[in-house]
Structure formats: structure tokens, C-alpha cells
C-alpha positions as CSV (number, residue, x, y, z in Angstrom):
1,M,0.0,0.0,0.0
2,R,1.3,3.4,-1.0
3,R,1.6,6.0,1.8
4,Q,1.1,9.7,1.2
5,L,2.3,12.6,3.2
6,P,-0.3,14.2,5.5
7,R,-2.2,17.1,3.9
8,P,-0.4,19.9,5.8
9,A,3.0,18.5,4.7
10,R,1.8,18.3,1.0
11,Q,0.7,21.9,1.2
12,L,4.0,23.0,2.7
13,W,5.9,21.2,-0.1
14,A,3.7,22.8,-2.7
15,I,4.3,26.2,-1.2
16,L,8.0,25.6,-1.0
17,L,8.2,24.3,-4.6
18,Q,6.3,27.4,-5.8
19,A,8.6,29.7,-3.9
20,L,11.8,28.0,-5.2
21,S,10.5,28.2,-8.8
22,A,9.8,31.9,-8.3
23,V,13.3,32.5,-7.0
24,A,14.9,30.5,-9.8
25,L,12.8,32.3,-12.5
26,W,13.8,35.7,-10.9
27,A,17.4,34.7,-11.1
28,A,17.1,33.5,-14.7
29,W,15.2,36.5,-16.0
30,L,16.3,39.4,-13.8
31,G,19.3,38.3,-11.7
32,W,22.0,38.7,-14.3
33,D,21.2,42.2,-15.4
34,Q,22.5,44.6,-12.7
35,H,23.7,47.7,-14.6
36,R,21.7,50.8,-15.4
37,D,21.8,52.2,-18.9
38,V,23.0,55.9,-19.2
39,H,21.5,57.8,-22.1
40,P,23.3,60.8,-23.8
41,D,21.1,63.3,-22.0
42,G,22.3,61.9,-18.6
43,S,19.1,60.0,-17.7
44,T,19.3,56.4,-16.6
45,T,17.0,53.5,-17.1
46,G,17.1,49.9,-15.9
47,P,18.4,47.7,-14.7
48,Y,15.7,45.6,-16.2
49,E,14.2,45.7,-19.7
50,A,10.5,45.3,-20.2
51,W,11.0,42.0,-22.0
52,Q,12.7,40.5,-19.0
53,V,9.8,41.3,-16.7
54,I,7.3,40.1,-19.2
55,G,9.3,36.9,-19.6
56,L,9.3,36.4,-15.8
57,V,5.6,36.9,-15.5
58,L,4.8,34.6,-18.4
59,T,7.0,31.8,-17.1
60,L,5.5,32.1,-13.6
61,L,2.2,31.4,-15.2
62,A,3.2,27.8,-15.9
63,P,3.6,26.6,-12.2
64,L,0.6,28.8,-11.2
65,Y,-1.6,27.1,-13.8
66,L,-0.4,23.6,-12.9
67,A,-1.3,24.2,-9.3
68,A,-4.5,26.1,-9.7
69,S,-5.9,23.7,-12.2
70,R,-5.7,21.0,-9.5
71,Q,-7.7,23.4,-7.2
72,D,-4.6,24.3,-5.2
73,I,-4.9,28.0,-4.5
74,A,-2.7,28.5,-1.4
75,G,0.4,26.9,-2.9
76,P,0.9,29.3,-5.8
77,V,-0.4,32.4,-4.0
78,V,1.7,32.1,-0.9
79,G,4.7,30.4,-2.7
80,I,5.1,32.7,-5.7
81,T,4.5,35.8,-3.5
82,A,7.1,34.7,-0.9
83,G,9.6,33.7,-3.6
84,L,9.4,36.9,-5.5
85,T,9.5,39.0,-2.3
86,A,12.6,37.1,-1.1
87,A,14.3,37.4,-4.5
88,A,13.6,41.1,-4.8
89,F,14.8,41.7,-1.2
90,Y,18.0,39.8,-1.9
91,D,18.6,41.5,-5.2
92,W,17.9,45.0,-4.2
93,S,19.1,45.1,-0.5
94,D,22.4,46.6,-1.5
95,D,20.7,49.9,-2.2
96,S,22.2,52.5,0.1
97,S,19.2,54.8,0.1
98,G,17.0,52.2,1.8
99,L,14.2,52.9,-0.7
100,F,14.4,49.3,-1.9
101,V,12.0,48.4,0.9
102,I,9.2,50.3,-1.0
103,G,10.0,48.3,-4.1
104,V,10.0,45.0,-2.3
105,G,6.7,45.9,-0.7
106,T,5.3,46.7,-4.1
107,I,6.5,43.4,-5.4
108,M,4.9,41.6,-2.4
109,V,1.5,43.3,-2.7
110,G,1.4,43.2,-6.5
111,S,2.3,39.5,-6.7
112,L,-0.1,38.6,-3.9
113,I,-3.0,40.3,-5.7
114,T,-2.1,39.1,-9.2
115,T,-1.5,35.5,-8.2
116,S,-4.7,35.4,-6.1
117,V,-6.8,36.7,-9.0
118,C,-5.1,34.4,-11.6
119,A,-5.3,31.3,-9.3
120,F,-9.0,31.9,-8.5
121,L,-9.8,32.4,-12.2
122,I,-7.9,29.3,-13.3
123,A,-9.4,27.2,-10.6
124,S,-13.0,28.3,-11.3
125,W,-12.5,27.9,-15.0
126,K,-11.2,24.4,-14.6
127,R,-13.9,23.5,-12.1
128,D,-16.7,24.9,-14.4
129,G,-15.2,23.0,-17.4
130,R,-15.3,19.7,-15.5
131,E,-18.8,20.3,-14.3
132,R,-20.1,21.1,-17.8
133,G,-18.3,18.0,-19.1
134,T,-19.9,15.7,-16.6
135,R,-23.4,16.8,-17.5
136,G,-23.0,15.7,-21.0
137,G,-22.3,19.2,-22.4
138,T,-25.7,20.7,-21.5
139,G,-24.9,23.5,-19.2
């Protein structure tokens, strides 16, 4: 007989896996670009380009979708939020002004809201799709 982990342990592993994937994806997309671009007029931009942030968001949708389609909402919401917050804190903590805390807070709140909305939409979409399918397509 195959033994499974108790439900709290499975949820903890799911959250940890989501957090680790968020940290790894942050490192892959944003971790290597640390310099600001200086323009001829003296203004600076960066360190990240828009395509890097878009790439991070799109690749984070894969683990979010996998978990939410199995009706696991807490795993991706807590895990991705914690992972992105920890990665941003580590990446930006060398800022001497101390304003990085505002950016980290923005990442935390934004990822919490975004992953919550996406996870609930995916879970309800998958649940409604299964219900329609079990009624013979008349729904």
C-alpha cells in the first residue's frame, strides 16, 4: 500500500516548490542584469528591460496554472509571493538609500493580488469546465 504525506505536509511542499520556482525564475530572468543604462542626456534606465519582466511573468504562469488547475490556490499564491518577495529583497538590498523596501513591498502586494486573481480564475475555469463535461455538455 502506498503511503502519502499528510495534507499539511503536502501543502507545505507545494508552497516551498512554488517559492523555489519563483526565486529560480527571478534569477534566470532578472538576476543577471544589474547595470543601469545611461543615455546621452544623462538620464538612466534599468536595470531591467520590459521583455525581462514580461518573460518572468509569463514563465511564472506555468507553475501557477499547474497548481491552480488542480484546485490548489494557497500553494501558488503564498509560494510565488514569498519567492518573488525574497528574491527582490536579496537582489535590491544593497541599495544605500533604503528605498528598496518600498519596491520590495510593491512586489509583495502586486504579486499577492495578481497570483490570487489568476489562481482563482484558473481554478474556477477548470472547475466549471469539468462540471459542464460531466453533465453531457448541456450547461
